[in-house]
C-alpha positions in Angstrom: 227.6 62.8 -38.8 226.5 59.2 -39.6 228.9 58.0 -36.9 227.4 60.3 -34.4 223.9 59.2 -35.3 225.0 55.5 -34.9 226.6 56.2 -31.5 223.4 58.1 -30.3 221.2 55.3 -31.5 223.4 52.7 -29.8 223.3 54.6 -26.6 219.5 55.0 -26.7 219.1 51.3 -27.5 221.5 50.3 -24.7 219.7 52.5 -22.1 216.2 51.3 -23.2 217.3 47.6 -23.2 218.8 47.9 -19.7 215.7 49.7 -18.4 213.4 47.0 -19.9 215.6 44.2 -18.5 216.6 45.4 -15.1 213.5 47.3 -14.1 210.4 46.1 -16.1 211.2 42.4 -16.5 213.0 42.0 -13.1 210.0 43.6 -11.3 207.6 41.4 -13.3 209.4 38.3 -12.0 209.5 39.7 -8.4 205.8 40.2 -8.4 204.9 36.7 -9.8 204.6 35.2 -6.4 205.7 35.3 -2.8 209.4 34.3 -2.8 210.2 32.3 0.4 213.9 33.3 -0.1 215.0 36.4 -2.0 218.8 35.9 -2.1 221.0 39.0 -2.6 217.8 41.0 -2.3 219.3 44.5 -2.5 216.4 46.8 -2.0 213.7 44.4 -3.0 211.1 42.6 -0.8 210.3 39.1 -2.1 207.7 38.5 0.6 209.6 36.0 2.6 213.2 36.1 3.9 215.2 38.7 2.2 218.9 37.9 2.5 222.0 39.7 1.4 225.7 40.2 2.2 225.1 43.8 3.0 222.0 45.7 4.1 221.2 48.1 1.3 217.7 49.2 2.5 215.1 48.5 5.2 213.4 45.4 3.8 211.3 43.2 6.0 212.6 39.9 7.3 216.2 40.8 6.4 218.9 38.2 7.0 222.5 39.1 6.8 224.6 36.4 5.2 228.4 36.1 4.9 228.9 33.5 2.2 226.5 32.9 -0.7 228.0 29.5 -1.3 227.3 28.4 2.3 223.8 29.6 3.2 222.6 29.3 6.8 219.4 27.4 5.9 218.3 23.8 6.0 218.0 21.5 3.0 214.9 22.3 0.9 213.8 24.8 3.6 212.2 27.0 0.9 209.5 26.3 -1.7 210.5 29.2 -3.9 214.0 30.8 -4.1 214.7 33.9 -6.2 218.2 35.0 -7.2 218.0 38.2 -9.2 221.1 39.7 -10.8 223.6 37.9 -8.5 225.0 34.9 -10.3 226.8 37.0 -12.9 229.0 38.4 -10.0 229.9 35.2 -8.2 233.2 33.4 -8.6 231.7 30.0 -9.2 228.2 29.9 -10.8 227.8 26.1 -10.5 228.6 26.2 -6.8 226.3 29.0 -6.1 223.4 27.4 -8.1 224.0 24.1 -6.3 223.7 25.9 -3.0 220.4 27.6 -4.1 219.1 24.1 -5.1 220.1 22.7 -1.8 218.0 25.2 0.2 215.1 25.6 -2.3 212.7 23.2 -4.0 212.2 25.7 -6.9 215.0 28.1 -7.9 214.5 31.0 -10.3 217.5 32.9 -11.6 217.1 36.3 -13.2 220.1 37.1 -15.3 221.0 39.9 -17.8 220.0 38.6 -21.2 222.3 39.1 -24.2 220.1 41.8 -25.7 220.8 43.9 -22.6 224.3 44.7 -24.0 225.3 47.1 -21.2 224.7 44.5 -18.5 225.8 41.4 -20.5 228.8 42.2 -22.7 229.9 45.6 -21.6 229.8 45.2 -17.8 233.3 43.8 -17.3 234.1 45.9 -14.2 231.0 44.3 -12.4 230.1 41.0 -14.0 232.4 38.0 -14.2 230.0 36.1 -16.4 227.9 36.7 -19.4 224.9 34.3 -19.9 224.4 33.1 -23.4 220.6 33.5 -23.4 218.0 35.9 -24.6 215.7 34.9 -21.7 215.6 36.9 -18.5 214.3 34.1 -16.2 215.7 30.6 -15.7 215.1 27.5 -13.6 218.3 25.9 -14.7 221.8 27.3 -15.0 222.1 28.8 -18.5 225.3 28.5 -20.5 227.8 31.2 -19.7 231.2 32.6 -20.6 233.6 35.0 -18.9 232.4 38.5 -19.6 234.8 40.0 -22.2 237.7 41.7 -20.5 236.4 40.8 -17.0 239.3 38.5 -16.0 241.9 41.2 -17.0 240.0 44.1 -15.5 239.4 42.2 -12.2 243.0 41.0 -12.0 244.2 44.5 -12.3 241.6 46.4 -10.3 239.3 43.9 -8.5 235.6 43.6 -9.0 233.9 47.0 -9.0 230.9 46.5 -6.7 229.4 48.2 -3.6 230.1 45.1 -1.5 232.7 42.4 -2.1 231.7 39.0 -0.6 231.3 37.1 -3.9 
């Protein structure tokens, strides 16, 4: 019975932490300002150009891109660039971050923090990288490691995502 209680508590913690991280804190960052470029926007409107490798929803000012490491924008074209829940999927985080810094004067990364266990450590089918941080929002590239089991899983099955251009 104790084991069942521990499993239930862990499940409830994991769901609450993920909701807090992915919904509450992500939306708080999104609403902080107008984002001149919202890269890998998904279904969110940052107020400026909303770019992604796939159109997930009807967001205004949508720009379809084909390569997140080679963005079709000029150097320092944007004052504020937001990348939310993207860098943990890319093959090379440094290259992606350098590309964001090339097109933006100010870059903000939103990553799954370690306390969001489901998105940080247990997401090996989806996330290549786990960021070793408890913060959600970063202006520099935080330290990261391969998500446990991600290399093996992705070698066998590929990255489990709705679109594969990373």
